[in-house]
C-alpha positions in Angstrom: 25.7 21.3 25.2 22.0 20.6 25.3 21.9 20.5 21.5 24.7 17.9 21.5 22.9 15.7 24.0 19.7 16.0 22.0 21.5 15.1 18.8 23.1 12.1 20.5 19.8 10.8 21.7 18.2 11.3 18.3 21.0 9.3 16.7 20.9 6.6 19.3 17.1 6.3 19.0 17.4 6.1 15.2 20.1 3.5 15.5 18.2 1.3 17.9 15.1 1.5 15.8 17.0 0.4 12.6 18.7 -2.3 14.6 15.4 -3.6 15.9 13.9 -3.6 12.4 16.8 -5.1 10.4 18.7 -7.4 12.9 16.3 -10.3 12.2 16.8 -9.9 8.5 20.5 -9.7 8.9 20.5 -13.0 10.9 18.4 -14.6 8.2 20.8 -13.5 5.4 23.9 -14.7 7.3 22.4 -18.1 8.0 21.3 -18.5 4.4 25.0 -19.1 3.7 25.4 -21.6 6.6 26.5 -25.1 5.6 24.6 -26.6 8.5 20.9 -27.4 8.2 20.2 -26.1 11.7 20.6 -22.5 12.9 22.0 -23.6 16.2 25.5 -23.6 15.0 27.7 -22.2 12.2 29.6 -24.8 10.3 31.0 -22.7 7.5 30.2 -20.6 4.5 28.3 -22.5 1.7 26.0 -21.9 -1.2 24.4 -25.3 -0.8 21.0 -24.0 0.1 20.9 -21.7 -2.9 21.7 -24.6 -5.2 19.0 -26.7 -3.5 16.5 -23.8 -3.8 16.7 -23.7 -7.6 16.5 -27.5 -7.7 13.3 -27.6 -5.7 10.3 -27.9 -8.1 7.7 -27.2 -5.5 9.3 -24.0 -4.3 9.8 -22.8 -7.8 6.2 -23.5 -8.7 5.0 -21.6 -5.6 7.4 -18.8 -6.5 6.0 -18.6 -10.0 2.4 -18.4 -8.7 3.5 -15.7 -6.2 5.3 -13.5 -8.8 2.7 -13.9 -11.5 -0.2 -13.0 -9.1 1.7 -10.1 -7.6 2.6 -8.7 -11.1 -0.9 -9.1 -12.6 -2.8 -7.9 -9.5 -0.5 -4.9 -9.1 -0.9 -3.8 -12.7 -4.7 -4.3 -12.7 -5.1 -2.7 -9.3 -2.9 0.2 -10.3 -5.1 0.9 -13.4 -8.4 0.5 -11.5 -7.2 2.4 -8.5 -5.7 5.3 -10.5 -8.9 5.9 -12.4 -11.0 5.5 -9.2 -8.8 8.2 -7.5 -9.2 10.5 -10.5 -13.0 10.0 -10.5 -13.2 10.7 -6.8 -11.1 13.8 -7.1 -13.6 15.3 -9.5 -16.5 14.8 -7.1 -17.9 17.4 -4.8 -16.0 17.6 -1.4 -18.7 16.0 0.7 -19.3 13.1 -1.7 -15.6 12.6 -2.2 -14.9 12.4 1.5 -17.6 9.7 2.0 -16.4 7.6 -1.0 -12.7 8.0 0.1 -13.6 6.8 3.6 -15.5 3.8 2.2 -12.7 2.9 -0.1 -10.2 2.9 2.8 -12.3 0.4 4.9 -10.4 -2.6 3.5 -7.1 -1.1 4.6 -8.2 -1.0 8.3 -10.4 -4.1 8.1 -8.7 -7.2 9.6 -7.3 -9.5 6.9 -9.1 -12.4 8.5 -12.5 -10.8 7.8 -11.5 -9.9 4.3 -10.2 -13.4 3.6 -13.4 -15.1 4.9 -15.6 -12.7 3.1 -13.9 -13.4 -0.2 -14.0 -17.1 0.4 -17.8 -16.9 0.9 -18.4 -14.7 -2.2 -16.3 -17.1 -4.3 -18.3 -20.0 -3.0 -21.6 -18.2 -3.6 -20.8 -17.4 -7.3 -19.4 -20.9 -7.8 -15.9 -19.8 -8.8 -13.6 -22.9 -8.3 -10.4 -22.0 -10.2 -7.8 -21.5 -7.4 -5.5 -19.2 -9.4 -8.4 -16.9 -10.5 -9.7 -16.7 -6.9 -6.2 -15.8 -5.7 -5.8 -13.1 -8.4 -9.2 -11.5 -7.7 -8.5 -11.5 -4.0 -5.2 -9.7 -4.4 -6.7 -7.2 -6.8 -9.4 -6.5 -4.3 -7.2 -5.7 -1.4 -4.6 -3.8 -3.5 -7.0 -1.3 -5.0 -7.4 0.8 -1.8 -3.7 1.1 -1.4 -3.3 2.4 -4.9 -6.1 5.0 -4.3 -4.3 6.0 -1.1 -1.0 6.6 -3.0 -2.5 8.4 -6.0 -5.1 10.7 -4.2 -2.4 12.9 -2.5 -0.7 13.6 -5.8 -4.0 14.6 -7.3 -4.6 17.0 -4.5 -1.1 18.5 -5.1 -1.6 18.9 -8.8 -3.5 21.8 -10.4 -6.8 21.5 -12.3 -5.6 24.4 -14.4 -3.3 22.1 -16.3 -6.2 19.9 -17.4 -8.3 22.9 -18.3 -5.4 24.4 -20.3 -5.0 21.2 -22.2 -8.7 21.3 -23.1 -8.4 24.9 -24.2 -5.5 24.0 -26.5 -7.6 21.4 -28.3 -7.1 18.2 -26.4 -10.1 15.9 -25.9 -10.8 14.9 -22.3 -9.2 11.5 -22.8 -6.1 13.1 -24.4 -5.8 15.6 -21.6 -6.1 12.8 -19.1 -3.4 10.7 -20.8 -1.0 13.5 -21.8 -1.3 15.9 -18.8 -3.0 14.4 -15.7 -1.4 11.0 -15.6 2.2 12.2 -16.2 1.7 14.8 -13.5 0.6 12.1 -10.9 3.0 9.4 -12.1 5.1 9.3 -8.9 1.9 8.4 -7.0 1.0 5.8 -9.5 4.5 4.2 -9.3 4.4 4.2 -5.5 0.9 2.6 -5.6 2.2 -0.1 -8.0 5.2 -0.9 -5.8 3.1 -1.0 -2.7 0.5 -3.3 -4.3 3.3 -5.6 -5.6 5.0 -5.9 -2.3 1.7 -6.4 -0.4 0.8 -9.2 -2.8 4.1 -10.9 -2.3 3.7 -10.6 1.5 0.0 -11.6 1.9 -0.9 -14.9 3.7 -4.2 -14.6 5.4 -6.3 -13.5 2.5 -4.5 -15.9 0.2 -5.0 -18.8 2.6 -8.8 -18.3 2.7 -9.3 -17.3 -0.9 -7.5 -19.9 -2.9 -8.3 -23.5 -3.5 -5.7 -26.0 -4.7 -3.1 -23.4 -5.6 -0.2 -22.5 -3.3 1.7 -19.3 -3.3 4.9 -18.9 -1.3 3.3 -17.7 1.9 0.9 -20.7 2.0 3.7 -23.1 1.0 6.0 -21.8 3.8 3.1 -22.0 6.3 2.6 -25.7 5.5 6.4 -26.3 5.7 6.7 -24.5 9.0 4.7 -27.1 10.8 7.5 -29.6 9.9 10.3 -27.1 10.5 11.7 -24.3 8.3 14.1 -25.6 5.7 17.2 -23.4 5.1 16.2 -23.1 1.5 13.6 -20.7 2.6 16.3 -18.5 4.2 18.0 -18.4 0.8 14.7 -17.6 -1.0 13.9 -14.8 1.6 17.4 -13.3 1.1 16.9 -13.2 -2.7 13.5 -11.6 -2.4 14.8 -9.0 0.1 17.6 -8.1 -2.2 15.3 -7.8 -5.2 12.8 -5.6 -3.4 15.6 -3.3 -2.0 17.1 -3.0 -5.5 13.8 -2.1 -7.0 13.2 0.6 -4.3 16.7 2.0 -4.8 16.2 2.2 -8.6 12.8 4.0 -8.2 14.1 6.4 -5.5 17.2 7.3 -7.5 15.1 7.9 -10.6 12.8 10.1 -8.6 15.7 12.1 -7.1 17.2 12.6 -10.5 13.9 13.8 -12.0 13.4 16.2 -9.1 16.9 17.6 -9.5 16.3 18.0 -13.3 13.0 19.8 -12.6 14.6 22.1 -10.1 17.4 22.9 -12.5 14.8 23.7 -15.2 12.9 25.9 -12.9 16.0 27.9 -12.0 16.9 28.4 -15.6 13.4 29.7 -16.3 13.6 32.0 -13.3 16.9 33.4 -14.5 15.5 34.1 -17.9 12.5 35.8 -16.6 14.4 37.8 -14.0 
């Protein structure tokens, strides 16, 4: 009886938590198909705002800036963060802990402080190109998240694999590319996805860093002062569906790889038994 009550409350808590998290998104998705311009009343199902979205040149321009900056910053931050994590992993424990703590400061640092700091450094060095400033800012705050994703995989992996590759004739670079990186690839992929989604979502750092270039978050902020257009509901719905689809693909692939690895280990165990 006690177990049933406990399970009931566990399920209720989980359901309430999911409702709290996703109810606003569900409302946004539903009203993106509303024919009315206001969210105060439902006047019927329509795709008018999706058609209007793709016909709005300013939104499409802001979307292009957002996606290009997110993709480039995620790729560059993933490469830099992965090699930084590998370098820190090879340090002595005391030095590694100090460097790891320093590298994670931007994660806990308020975005406002990061944005103003980047604005000042860009002004100091005389960098005026808005797109370049935006890209550098996103790379800067994405790198710690990549390190945070890759470092646990490095701790889980064994140094013996790297040493065995060297003993078998690989150069250090070949051992890194052919052994270490494939072994920590799930962490690298997670870091890339995290960096990409954080870049799509960022507003504060982008607002203070850029000059003359608008991504979606800045464009929506400027629009919000005049009232949110239902086209933004349609855009948000498409972005939500795209991110969920990407996560599902990655998770399904990871599950299949884990199952394949488990099957292979069982076959090896049976042969050696």
